[in-house]
Structure formats: C-alpha cells, structure tokens
VMD Tcl script that builds the backbone (N, CA, C; Angstrom):
set m [mol new atoms 138]
animate dup $m
set s [atomselect $m all]
$s set {name element resname resid chain x y z} {
  {N N MET 1 A 9.715 -1.488 -1.875}
  {CA C MET 1 A 8.817 -1.366 -0.757}
  {C C MET 1 A 9.547 -0.882 0.499}
  {N N PHE 2 A 10.766 -1.375 0.738}
  {CA C PHE 2 A 11.505 -0.981 1.928}
  {C C PHE 2 A 11.970 0.471 1.856}
  {N N LYS 3 A 12.184 0.993 0.646}
  {CA C LYS 3 A 12.576 2.399 0.525}
  {C C LYS 3 A 11.445 3.309 0.978}
  {N N ILE 4 A 10.224 2.960 0.622}
  {CA C ILE 4 A 9.065 3.740 1.055}
  {C C ILE 4 A 8.898 3.628 2.565}
  {N N LEU 5 A 9.043 2.418 3.080}
  {CA C LEU 5 A 8.923 2.190 4.510}
  {C C LEU 5 A 9.999 2.952 5.285}
  {N N ALA 6 A 11.203 3.016 4.735}
  {CA C ALA 6 A 12.291 3.755 5.388}
  {C C ALA 6 A 11.972 5.250 5.450}
  {N N LYS 7 A 11.376 5.790 4.408}
  {CA C LYS 7 A 11.010 7.209 4.409}
  {C C LYS 7 A 9.906 7.489 5.428}
  {N N ILE 8 A 8.947 6.584 5.530}
  {CA C ILE 8 A 7.872 6.741 6.515}
  {C C ILE 8 A 8.447 6.681 7.926}
  {N N ASN 9 A 9.370 5.748 8.153}
  {CA C ASN 9 A 10.006 5.620 9.471}
  {C C ASN 9 A 10.745 6.896 9.844}
  {N N LYS 10 A 11.410 7.481 8.868}
  {CA C LYS 10 A 12.178 8.696 9.128}
  {C C LYS 10 A 11.262 9.832 9.566}
  {N N LEU 11 A 10.070 9.877 9.003}
  {CA C LEU 11 A 9.125 10.936 9.356}
  {C C LEU 11 A 8.431 10.686 10.689}
  {N N ILE 12 A 8.107 9.433 10.965}
  {CA C ILE 12 A 7.258 9.117 12.116}
  {C C ILE 12 A 8.063 8.763 13.374}
  {N N LEU 13 A 8.990 7.852 13.244}
  {CA C LEU 13 A 9.703 7.345 14.418}
  {C C LEU 13 A 10.779 8.318 14.886}
  {N N PRO 14 A 11.026 8.376 16.194}
  {CA C PRO 14 A 12.038 9.293 16.723}
  {C C PRO 14 A 13.452 8.835 16.384}
  {N N SER 15 A 14.336 9.802 16.222}
  {CA C SER 15 A 15.739 9.501 16.002}
  {C C SER 15 A 16.462 9.631 17.336}
  {N N PHE 16 A 16.879 8.520 17.887}
  {CA C PHE 16 A 17.503 8.542 19.199}
  {C C PHE 16 A 18.931 9.066 19.148}
  {N N THR 17 A 19.591 8.983 17.995}
  {CA C THR 17 A 20.947 9.509 17.897}
  {C C THR 17 A 20.943 11.029 17.962}
  {N N LYS 18 A 19.934 11.655 17.387}
  {CA C LYS 18 A 19.831 13.115 17.468}
  {C C LYS 18 A 19.507 13.572 18.880}
  {N N GLN 19 A 18.849 12.715 19.646}
  {CA C GLN 19 A 18.509 13.041 21.030}
  {C C GLN 19 A 19.668 12.752 21.984}
  {N N GLY 20 A 20.712 12.125 21.475}
  {CA C GLY 20 A 21.877 11.818 22.300}
  {C C GLY 20 A 21.663 10.646 23.239}
  {N N LEU 21 A 20.849 9.677 22.827}
  {CA C LEU 21 A 20.568 8.513 23.657}
  {C C LEU 21 A 21.790 7.592 23.722}
  {N N ASP 22 A 22.143 7.194 24.931}
  {CA C ASP 22 A 23.215 6.223 25.129}
  {C C ASP 22 A 22.618 4.825 24.952}
  {N N ILE 23 A 23.141 4.078 24.001}
  {CA C ILE 23 A 22.588 2.763 23.672}
  {C C ILE 23 A 22.610 1.822 24.883}
  {N N SER 24 A 23.636 1.913 25.698}
  {CA C SER 24 A 23.726 1.012 26.851}
  {C C SER 24 A 22.660 1.307 27.914}
  {N N LYS 25 A 22.064 2.507 27.862}
  {CA C LYS 25 A 21.030 2.865 28.837}
  {C C LYS 25 A 19.634 2.904 28.218}
  {N N ALA 26 A 19.504 2.438 26.992}
  {CA C ALA 26 A 18.215 2.471 26.295}
  {C C ALA 26 A 17.252 1.445 26.883}
  {N N LYS 27 A 15.979 1.806 26.888}
  {CA C LYS 27 A 14.939 0.891 27.349}
  {C C LYS 27 A 14.654 -0.137 26.260}
  {N N LYS 28 A 13.934 -1.188 26.623}
  {CA C LYS 28 A 13.655 -2.264 25.664}
  {C C LYS 28 A 12.868 -1.772 24.461}
  {N N TRP 29 A 11.883 -0.892 24.663}
  {CA C TRP 29 A 11.097 -0.400 23.536}
  {C C TRP 29 A 11.947 0.486 22.628}
  {N N GLN 30 A 12.912 1.211 23.199}
  {CA C GLN 30 A 13.811 2.021 22.381}
  {C C GLN 30 A 14.739 1.128 21.561}
  {N N MET 31 A 15.212 0.042 22.172}
  {CA C MET 31 A 16.063 -0.901 21.445}
  {C C MET 31 A 15.285 -1.577 20.328}
  {N N ALA 32 A 14.004 -1.847 20.553}
  {CA C ALA 32 A 13.169 -2.454 19.519}
  {C C ALA 32 A 13.021 -1.510 18.328}
  {N N ILE 33 A 12.818 -0.230 18.586}
  {CA C ILE 33 A 12.702 0.748 17.499}
  {C C ILE 33 A 14.022 0.882 16.754}
  {N N ILE 34 A 15.123 0.904 17.483}
  {CA C ILE 34 A 16.444 1.005 16.851}
  {C C ILE 34 A 16.693 -0.204 15.950}
  {N N GLY 35 A 16.379 -1.389 16.447}
  {CA C GLY 35 A 16.569 -2.612 15.663}
  {C C GLY 35 A 15.684 -2.640 14.432}
  {N N TYR 36 A 14.443 -2.229 14.593}
  {CA C TYR 36 A 13.504 -2.191 13.468}
  {C C TYR 36 A 13.975 -1.214 12.400}
  {N N ARG 37 A 14.407 -0.034 12.813}
  {CA C ARG 37 A 14.877 0.971 11.852}
  {C C ARG 37 A 16.136 0.484 11.139}
  {N N ALA 38 A 17.014 -0.180 11.863}
  {CA C ALA 38 A 18.240 -0.698 11.256}
  {C C ALA 38 A 17.912 -1.777 10.227}
  {N N TYR 39 A 16.977 -2.653 10.552}
  {CA C TYR 39 A 16.566 -3.712 9.620}
  {C C TYR 39 A 15.974 -3.119 8.334}
  {N N VAL 40 A 15.068 -2.161 8.488}
  {CA C VAL 40 A 14.422 -1.559 7.317}
  {C C VAL 40 A 15.449 -0.805 6.471}
  {N N THR 41 A 16.339 -0.077 7.116}
  {CA C THR 41 A 17.367 0.667 6.381}
  {C C THR 41 A 18.277 -0.282 5.606}
  {N N LYS 42 A 18.674 -1.381 6.253}
  {CA C LYS 42 A 19.542 -2.363 5.592}
  {C C LYS 42 A 18.845 -2.965 4.374}
  {N N ARG 43 A 17.571 -3.303 4.509}
  {CA C ARG 43 A 16.823 -3.873 3.390}
  {C C ARG 43 A 16.606 -2.835 2.275}
  {N N ALA 44 A 16.423 -1.578 2.630}
  {CA C ALA 44 A 16.191 -0.527 1.640}
  {C C ALA 44 A 17.458 -0.264 0.827}
  {N N LEU 45 A 18.621 -0.399 1.457}
  {CA C LEU 45 A 19.888 -0.142 0.764}
  {C C LEU 45 A 20.330 -1.334 -0.067}
  {N N GLY 46 A 19.926 -2.524 0.328}
  {CA C GLY 46 A 20.407 -3.737 -0.330}
  {C C GLY 46 A 19.510 -4.223 -1.357}
}
mol reanalyze $m
mol bondsrecalc $m
mol representation Tube
mol addrep $m
C-alpha cells in the first residue's frame, strides 16, 4: 500500500529539493509535506 502511495505522492506533491528549498527557511506546511513524504518513503522501502 505504501508503494502505491509513494508513487502518487511523487506525481502530486512538489519536490522541494528540486526547487532548491533551504530546509532551515522552510515554512511549517512545507516541513509537514517533507515529513509526510519521508514517512511514506521509509514505509514503502521497509
């Protein structure tokens, strides 16, 4: 289930690393998306 969710996230959610976002200057909603994507990716790989 997490592998499918990870693929959907990749298509829908923005990639902040490609945009060159500095993590220390990220807004709270950007940090929430980063954390969510990291959680889903970790679960999909494990």
